[in-house]
N, C-alpha and C positions, 0 to 999 in steps of 0.2 A: 504494500500500500504506500502511496505517495500522498503526502499532505502539503498543500500550498498553505503557508501560514503567514498572516499579516503580522509583522513585528511591532506594529504601532509606530508612533512618530517620536523619535528622540529618546526619551527616558526609557531605560530598560524595563521598568515596572509598568509601562503602559501596554505591554502585551496582555492578551486575554489569559484567563486562567487555563482555558483549553489549549491555547497556543503554547504556554509554558509547559504544560503536561506533555504535549506532543514532542517538544524539544527534548524533554527528559527521557522519552521512550525511544528516540530515534537512534538508528544504527549509523545513518549518514545524514549530515546536514550540509546543504548547499545554500550559502547565504549571500545576499547582495552586499558585498563588502564595501562598496563605495557609498552606501546609504544607510546601512543597518548598524545600530550601536553594537559593537563587539562584546559589550557586557552581557548581551543576551546569550552568548555562547556559554556563559556560566551555568545555564540551565541544563546543558548537555551532560550526559553520563560519561564516566571514564571509558575510554576505548572507542568512543564515537568518532567516525571519520568526518572531518570538516573540510569543506572546499569553499573558496571564495569565488563566486561567479563573476566578479569584475575582471577576472583573469581568463575567463572561459568563453568559448563560443556556444551557440545553441546546440550544435552537434555534440560538443564535449559535455555539456550539462546532461543531455539526453543519454549519452553513453554511460555516464556515472550512474544515472538512475536505473538504466536497463541492467547494468552489471549488479547493482544492489538487489534489484528485483529477482534476478536469477538465483541469488543466494538466500532469498526469503527475507531480506532486510527491510527495515522501515525507514523511509526517506522523508525528511522535511526539507521543502524548498522554501527558504525564509526570505520573504520580500519586505521591503520597507512599507510603512503605513498600512494600507489595505491593498491587496493584490489587484483589485478590480480597477484601480485608478493609475493609469500609466505604468502598469506593472509588467507589461510584455509577457503576460501569462497565457494568452490565447494560443500563441504559437507553440508553447510548451504543451499545453493541454491537447492540441491537435496531434502532436507527435506521439503523446502517450496513448491517445485513442487508437492511432494507427498500429501501435505496438501491442495493443490489448492490455495495457497497464492501468489498473484502477487508481483513481485519485479522488481526493476530497479537498475542499477549501475551508480553511478556518479564517474568518474575517478579522481585520485589525482596525485600529484607530488611524484613519487617514490624516495626513498632515493638514488637510483643509479644516478638519475638526480641531487639530492642535492649534492652528493659527487663530481660530475663533476663541479658543480658551485663553491663548496668550493675550489676545486683544480685549478679553473680558467683554465679548460682543455676541450678539445674536444676529445671524444672517437674515432671518425671516421676521421682520418687524412689522406689525400691523400699520397700515397706512404708508409704509415706506417701500417695502419689497416683500413679496411672498414667493419669490423664485430665486434659486441660486444657479448660476451658470459656471460650471467648471470647464476650463478650456486652456489653451496654450497658443502662443504665437507660432506661426509657421517658421520652421528653420530647416535643419537637415531633413527632418521628417515633415512633409507638407501636411496641411489640414484639408479636409474635403471642401469642395466648392460650396459656398453658402455658410461656412463656419468661420469666416474671417472675423477678427476682433471687431471690426467696424460693424459688420452685420449683426453680431451678437450684442454689441453695445447699444444698438438701436432700441432694444427692449427696455433699457433703463433699470434692469434688475441688478441684484447683487452679483458681482463677478469675482471669482477666485481663479487666478491665472498662474498656472504651473509653468516651469521650464522656460521662463522668459526674462529672468533677471539680467541677462547680458544684452537685452535688446529694449531697454526702457525708453529710449528716445522714440523708437519706432512704435512701441506699444502705446505710449501716450498719444502719439499722432493718430493712431488707429482708433483709440478710445474717443478722442475729440471728434474725429471724422464721423464716428457712429452716433454722436449726439451728447456725450458727456461734456459738461463744462470743464474747462481747465481747473476750476475751483472745487470740483467734486472731491469729497474726502477720499483718501487712499491710504493704504498702509503697506509697508514692506516688512514681511515677517521672515527674518533670517533664522533658519534652523529651529523651527518651532519645537518646543519642549525638550531641546537639548540644553546642557548646562551653559553653553555660550549663546543661547537664544538672544536675539536682538530685535526690538520692535521700533520701526521708524514710521512715524505718522507724518503724512504729507498730503499733497493734493495730486490729482492727475497731472497737472501742469508742472509739478516739481518732482516727479518720480525719478527722473534721470539724475538730476543734480543732487538729490538726497542720497541715492545709492552711491554715487561717485564720492560724495563727501565722506560717507561712512565706510567706503571700501567694500561694498557688497556687490559681488559679481555673479554669484551662483548660490544654489541651495536656499532660495528664498521664494516665498509665495507673495503674489501681489493681490491685495484685496481692494476692491473698488466699489463704492456705492454710498448712498446716504444712510445706510445702516450704521455707519461710523459716526454719524452726527448724533446729537442728543435729542432731536425732536422726533416724536412718534406718538401713535395712538395707543391706548391700553387695549389689551386683548379682551375678548368676550369670555375667555375661559374662566376667569375669576371675578367677572363683573357681577356684583350683587343683584343687578336688575335682570340678569340673563339666566334663563332656565336651561339646565342640561339634563341628560339622562340620569344623573346622579344627585342633582341638587336643584331645588326649586328657587325661583327668584325670591329675594328677601325684601323687595319693595314693590 
């Protein structure tokens, strides 16, 4: 059995209880060394074989898994955050299906959740935004037609932008082209939930200069939207005048 496990973002204790258990049971761990906190390897048992996938190709990763499967070993493929967000897991799953190797997925805490925690913010604020767009700038890997930053920015929703910290001048231009004001609140969250986490609050118009001043070039999420502002409506969930399935209105 192969388990794709989300390592969580940053701190080693943000992994799920299930994920930690799977690490402790594994005979082989293949971890994303460029992104995963190596303290997580402390959950492994003595004798476990450990491989850093930052040094491997897809074929090499699959070969290691296939060899462990022949021996009846338990494999954990440890990804940063949650595997479903920019985890490059689909191609691995497809190869395992072709080989008839069973696998399961253990979710983790994505860095976009860690960024909100670091900002002490809620992405979905009544009267401000009820949608979150998770996306990235086109780079070495293109984005599908219709998913440009400008096209998505036209919705005015909360945006969390991955893999774009090195292209902030271009990102800001695309956000403004799509309809955001240069004065729209923004934040650069560097290494969310790591010990060296850094939060840089700015605006869309000052993204590039803020990152340059602070020396941030990678490993950062860009959060954009008026959810970062203080103005909002109260939710109906705890409104004393609102009746729910569990509580009658009190006025």
